[in-house]
N, C-alpha and C positions, 0 to 999 in steps of 0.2 A: 308238150300237148295240153291245150286249155279246153276247157269246155265249148260246146259250140255257140251257146250263148255269151256274148259280149255285150256289156253296157259302158259304153265309153263316157267318162265324164270329164268335161274340158274346163279348166281351172281358170278363172278370171281374177283368182287372190282371194278369194274368201277363206277367213278362219274356219269355216264347217268343211271346205271341201272332202277332208278325209271322213269325216261323218256322213256324208253322202255315200262314198264308197263302202264303209262299213254297213250301213243301213240295206244296201243293196245285197251283200253278200249274206246278211242275215237271213235274205228271203232266199238263200240259195242258189243265187243268180252272179254269174261271175262280171266283176266290173274292174275297169284301169282307169286311173287319172292321167291324164296328160293336159299340158299346158294348151292354151288357148291358140297359141301360134304354130302348132304343128302343121297346119296347111291341109286344103282339100285332099291332095294327093294322098298323105299319109291317113287321114281319116278313112280314105276307101281302102287301102291297103288292109287296115285293121278289120274291117267289113262287122262293122257294130251293127246289133239287131237294133237297137235304140241308144239315144244320146241325152245325155243330163247336161244342162248349161248352169254351172255353179255361181253363186252370189259373188260379190266383190265389191270394194269399196269405192269403186269408180263412179262417176256418172257418164252416162251413154254419149252426152252431148259434149264433153270434157275433150280438149285438146289430147292426144295421146292416149285417150280411154281403150283398153282392149275391147278388139272387135271380133269377129267370127265370119267367116266367108259366107256371105248370104244363099250360098248353095248348098250348105247344110242342111236347109229347111226343105232342099228340093231332090235329097237322096232317097226319098222313100220309105225311111224310118222313122219313126215316132221319135219326137222331141220334146222333153220338158225343161223348160227355161225356171230356173230358182231366182227371187230378188232380182239381183241385175241382171242373170240372163235369161229372166222375163221381159224385162225392159228392153234387154239388146234384141232379144227377138223381135217385140214390137217396133222397137226404131229402125230395124233393117228391113222389115215388112212393111213399112208406110205408115205404122202407127203413131203416136205423140206422147212423150215422155218429157215431166216436167217438175221444177220443184215442188215438192209439198208445200202447202200453207203450213204444217206442223209436222216435225220429223216424227218416224213412230220406229220406237226401241223398246222392246221387252215385250210382255204379254197383250195381247189383244183378242178380240173377238169377230170372227166372219161371220156373216148371213150368206148362206148358201142358195143362190136364187134358181140354178139349175145343176143338178147333182151330175148330169151325166155319166160318163165311165169311170171318171177321175174320184167323184165322192160317192160312187154307187155302194150301197149297202152301208152306209154309214148312219142312217138312218136318224140324222139330226139335222136340223137347218142351222143352228147356232154351233160353232166350232172355235174353241180355243187354241191359240196359235202364237208363234212366236215370230215377232216383227223385227227387221234390222234396218231401214232404210231412210233415206231423206230425199227422194226422189219417187213420183208416183207415175202412174200409168193415165195420161190423159185422154186420150182415144186409141180404140186397140186397132189392129190394121183389118183391111177389108177380110171378111170370109170367117172372123173371128167373134165369139158370142161372149156375153159376161157370165160367169158361174159363179162368183161370190164377190161380196164387198164388206169393206170394213167402214169404220166411222170415218177415217182418215183416206181410206183407199177404195174409190168407187169400183174400181177393178182390181180386186184383190187375187182373181182366179180368171183365165181365160181359156176359151179352148176354140180349135178348129177341128172337129171330128173328122172332116173327110179327109185332111192331110194329116192329122193325127199329131198335130201341133196344140202343146198345152203349156201353159205358164202359169205361177203361183207368186203372189208378192210375199208370202210367208216362207219360214223356213221349215218344211216337213220333216226334216232329219235330224232335229234335234228334239232331244226329250221335252223340252217345255211345249211341243205340238204332241198333245196326247195320241192324236188320228193319224198324226202323221207317218206312222209306218202302213198304216190301212191306206194311206193315199197314193204312197210309194209302190204296194202291192198292188192295186188298182192300174197303175202306170205299166208296170212291170207284165200284168199276167192278163188284164181285161183289155187293155189299149196294145201294147206291145206282143201280146201272144207269145210271151218268152216260158221256157220250159226250166224250174228248178230245178238244174243238175250240177250246182256248185256244193258238192259234199266232201267231206275231209277222208272219207274213205275213198271217194273218187280220185281225189288228189294224190293220193297214196298210191295207188295202182298206175296213176298217169306218170309219176313222178319215176316210179321203181320201174317203169318200162323205158322211160326217156333216157335214164341215168346209164341202165343197162347198154342200151343202144349208141351212147355218145362214148364210153368207156370201154367199153369191149373187153379186152384182156388185160390192160392197162392199170396201173396202181393210182391210188387217191391217197391224200395224207389229209388230216381233218383237225384243225386247230380246236382243243376243248377246254371249255372254261367250268364245265361240272354245272352251268346255268342251263335252263330250258332249252334256248335257241340252239346251242353247240351240241346237246345233248340230243335233241329230236333229229339234229342234221346228222348225227352220228349214227344212230338206230336208225334211220331210214335209208340211208347210205349201205350201212350193213346189210338190211334187207335186201337191197338191190346187188351189193358186190361182195359180201360175205369178207372173205380174209384178202381181198384185193384193197381193203381199207384198212389203213393204219392211223391211230388217232395220237396227238401229242398233246400232252397237259403238262403246261409250263405252271410248275407250282411257285409265285412268285412271294411266297412268304408273308404275303399280305391277305391271306384268305380267312373267312370264318372259323370258329372253332369245330375241329375235328372234319372239316369240307373235305380237304385233300384226301384224307382216308376214305372217308364214302365215296369219293370219286371213283379212285382205284378199285374199291371193293365193288362197286357197282359195275364197272365195266369188265373187271376179271372176272369175277364169279357168278354175276346174273346175264351179261350178256356176251362173254367169251371174246370182245372185242379187242383187236391187238392195240396195246397202250405202250406209249412211251411217259414214263413219268419223270420228267425234268424237274429236279429238287433244286431250284436256283435262287431260294430266298436270301440266302445271304450275300449273293451277289448285288438283288436289289435293293437291300437295306443300307450294304456299303456305299452303294449310288447315291443313295438317298439322304446320306448323314448329313446334318446341319442344314437340310432345304427345308423350307417351310413355306414358298411361294405354289399355290395351288397349280396352276396353269405349268410351271416347271416340274413339280411332282408327275404332274401327268405326261411329260413329255419324255422325262427320265425313264418312268415306266413303260412308255411305248416303245422307246429305241430299246432298251433293254430286254422287252420281249421279243422283239424281232429279233436281236442277236441270239438268243437263247434259242428261238424257234427255228432258225436259220441253220443253225449248227445242229440239233436233232435231226432236221430234216436233211442234211446231206449227209448224214451218218448213216440215212435209209438208202443209200445208193440214188437210182434213176427212178424219179416219180414223175409221172405227166401231169396230175390234176391236183390242185388243193382245193378243199371244201370250207368255206365258211358260212355262219350262221345269219348272213345279209336277209333282212325283213324288208317289208312292202314300204314302210314309212321310211328308212334311208334311201330306197330308190326314188321315192316321191321327192326328197329332199334335194335331192341331186340335179331333178328336172323341174323344178318348182317353177311356175310362172313368174314368181316374186323374185327370182334369182336367190343365189347364194344366201344364206341366213349370217347374220352376224355371228362371229365366234364368241359365244357366250362362256364355252368352255371346252375343250379338245374331248370327242367323242369320247363317252363310256368304254366302247369296245374298242380298248387299244390293241394295235396289232397291225392287221391288213396286210396286204401281199408285198414284200418287199420287191424294189426292183430288179434285185440280183436274182432274184427265184425265177426263173423261167418257166413258170407252170402256168396252164388255164385254171380260170375260175369254175368252180360249181358252187352254186349257191339254189340248194333245193328249194329254200323258205321264201325267195326273193318275192314271190306273189302274195305272201300272208300277212295279215297283222298278227299281233301279238295272241289274241285271245282264240285267231286259228290255228296258231301254233301249239298252243294249249291242247286244243282238239285233238290235231295231229298226235300229239303225244299220248292223248287218251285211247285214240285209235289202234296206236300201236303198243299198247299195255303199259306203258312205263307205270311206276310207283306213283300213286296220289299225290306223295309230298314233295317228289320230283318234280312231277307236271305243274304244281302250284307253287312250286318255290318262288319267292320274291325276285323282282330282278336284282340283280349285283352288278356293280360298276366294274370294267375292266380293272381300273386301278386298284379295286379291292378297300380294303380299311384305310389305305393311304388317303382317301379323299374323306373319311367320317374321322379322322384325328387332325385336328386344326392344330397347326403347327409343326414341330420337326417331328419325325417317325422313327420311335426307338423300339426294341425289343420290350422293355417294360411298359411302356404306353400301348402297344400292341396288345400284350398280355391282359391289361386292364380292360381294354375295349372288347376284345374277344369275349370275356367274361360277361361284362355288362351286355353284351348285343346277345349273349345264348340266352339271358334270361328273359331278354324282350319277345325274342322268338319262341321260348318254351311259354311264357303266358298268354300270348296273343292265341297261339294255338291252343292251348288249354281252355281258353274263353272260348273258343268258337269262332273266331273273327278272322283267321288265316285266309278264307275264301271270300270274304267280305270287303277287305282292304286291299289296296294295290301295293302297298309297301310299308314297311316295319323295320325300324333299325336303331340303334343308339349312335350317338356322335359323341367324342372327347373333346372337350373344349379346351383351350389353352389358358385356364384361367382356375386359379384355386379361390376356395371359400371357406370362412371360418365354421367349425361345427363342435358339437359336443356328443363324444362318445362315453357313456359312463360318465366317471367327473373329470374326463380330460379334453383339453382344448384340442381339436384337431384343424388341420390346413391342409385340404386334399382338392383334389380336380370334382369339376361339375360335368356329369353327363346329362346330354340333350336327348330327349326320345322324340323321333319322328315317326309317325303314323299317318299315310294320307289314301283319300279316295281317288281313283282315277280309272280311265277304261284304255289308255294309250301313252299317259305321261307326256302328252302335249299340254294339258292343263292338268290340276290336282288340287284338291281341297283337302285340310287337316282333317282327320278323322276324329268324331265323336267317341271315342272310345269312352265306355263308362268309368266313372272316377273309381270304383272300387277295384276295377282292373288296375288303371293306374297305381293306384296305392299300393298294391300288391308286387309290381314291377319296381316301384321307387323304393319299397322298404326292404325288397329282397337284394336290389343292385347296392344300397347301402349298407346293408348287413352284412352280404356275403362278398362284395367285390373290394377287397384292399387296395385304398387310391382313392376311392367315390366317396363326398360326404353329401353330396347335393346333387338332385335330381328334378330336370326343367322338362316341360311339354312343349314343342315347337307347335305354335298355331297360326304358322304363315301359309297362305295358299300360293299356288304356281297359276299365272305370275301374278304377283311380282317377283316372289321371291323362288328359287329351282327344289326342285325335291331333294338332290343332295347340298350337303352345306360347302362343299368346294366343287 
């Protein structure tokens, strides 16, 4: 059961498409992303209250450029075209698009000549915006008026108020367009007349009702990692089903310091949720012995996870449903207009549904972005430190130890990582940054401790800022905090005599090292 107001976002391959969906949802209106190829019948079936056409890297006049059925503009619902979406709207309705004399990428300024409903209430004629285009609109279609211009785009915004069709050449969804949120709000509320009914409290109520209706008296098992996604999934399902739910926690021996004990304590003592604790660390480490190649590590861990999980599930008898914490970015990736992404690395969330397990999937979070999952956790009353627990990869510390995984190297990394987490929290940075952890490198360096020469491991510290892990930048952690972290690791963790700080962004690097 979803909210009554759906904003359909048609994806034409823009790197910012997910940002559009997030901005709409931040305004408490439900949005879904679908590829531009879904067809008019499917669009009608979705019954959107408004449509947004994303940007994209193509030119509308290129052979094979993504198109949209022109009847989308005759559905009687408001449409907003962004960048390529605006050019496509103009092209489909009889306007003219041409290569710009100068491409326009980055910050720009537009002069608003006709505020209309789209720019209502901004009280500014000149607006800072973010541009990213090589083409421009030469002539708008019949019925459209010019609303704004920039130095390089004589038609930086256009509108047909009678048909509620609007286009902007810039990107209102990015933070570099300061008034972008207000422009999107004007489209949603002043033009489309939508109601802000997408709240996490409402989501919980709808999901609980849905799950109860679907499951009835049957049983559900949930794979639990102890991270935010699986924990919110488990607590939400327990709210709906009570003891019909059993969680399986596969302890792969690759977790952070005290993490397994914390998970078991939380589920047994606080939530009283039936939990199977599969202590399988020795089996994982045996399979990983001598393995140094990152992708091979991931595959071994994934296969062993499935083997252990399947054995524990069978021991529970007949169970009809399997629950997992799939999030909306995973769903989007699987239906992306651009097609499957190149395999950079096997997905962090190892596991998945084994083909031999004939159970139906329940994915209560598949409509949510990560920040929405955290808000659901807060609504459910989960502890603050769990709700804001940083993302942790399924293969655990195996992808933070470069080279072979051994019990000794795991012990060293656990202690270093614990210090990083303690000091980031002590500095009050844990809510500001996206992720923070230590990496154990497969190199040794010379050092001096006391009057003795040492030759020990190097630890790298990784702290990044991000909204959704699609992109990330290294965090400008204060030097005094980094100094405390470095000094504590070198003094307290036997086996490390040098600490370095990773200042790589994503892209081109990834957040994890393996």
